[in-house]
Structures are given as C-alpha cells and as structure tokens.
C-alpha positions, 0 to 999 in steps of 0.5 A: 534521535532517529527517523525511520521510514517505511518504503513500499511497492505493491507491485513487488509481492508486499500486498496481503493479497499478492498475485500468488493468492489471486492464482489460489496459490498459498502466500501465508508466509508473505502475510505473515511478514506484512502483517508484522511490518504493519503491526509494527510500523503503527507500535513504533509510530513509523510511516510508510511511503508508497508510490501511487502511480503506473510509472514504472509498471506499464508493462504490465497488463493491469498497471491501474490494479497494481498501484490504485491507492484505493485497491491495495490500501483501503483494507489495508487502513480498515485492519490498522487505522493508526497506520501512517501513509505517505502517498507519494506523488499525490497520485501523479495527476490522476484525479481519481486516485487523489480523490482516493487518497483524500478519502484515506487522508480524511477518515472518520 
C-alpha cells in the first residue's frame, strides 16, 4: 500500500493563471503541466496540500492575492470538482479565508 500526496505552493508559479499570464506573457507550458497534475490527482484520488496563509510571502506587495484560497482555488475546483484539497493551517486565523475554505468543503 502506498500513500501519495502533492504539496503545492501558489506563489512558486503553479497557478493556471500565474504572473506571466497576468503580464500578457505566454505560459502555456505551465498551464499544461498544472492541468496534467490536477487530472492525475483526480484520477488517482491523490490529495493536494496547499498552504493558505501569507506566512513566508510577506515580501510580496500582494500576499493576500497570492495565498488566499478563494482567489486561487475557486476556479480550479470548478474545473476539477472531484479534486481533493487539504487547506493547511485552515487560513491561519484569517476569518475570511476560513469562510472561503468552509464554502469549498461544503460545495454542493
């Protein structure tokens, strides 16, 4: 028996709409890799652990946007509704993030 888990950090360029795309640059290569990751995780029932706190990213001018689970994961979960996500640290005490995570958990 094997246990698998993927650990994911949004600010490291893992999002489907990363900083390159926001600047108008092409990032199709990154998109293809991330889509393959999501598809494989769904097919094999492998959960993704993501850190949804801004700890360690405060040097950025927009840490909330980079780490907020609502901004990043809502679109992904819409495309991959069977994707299993562990929102590590449950938003680190940020009530708005906790409410977003609860909405993802209770999705219809």
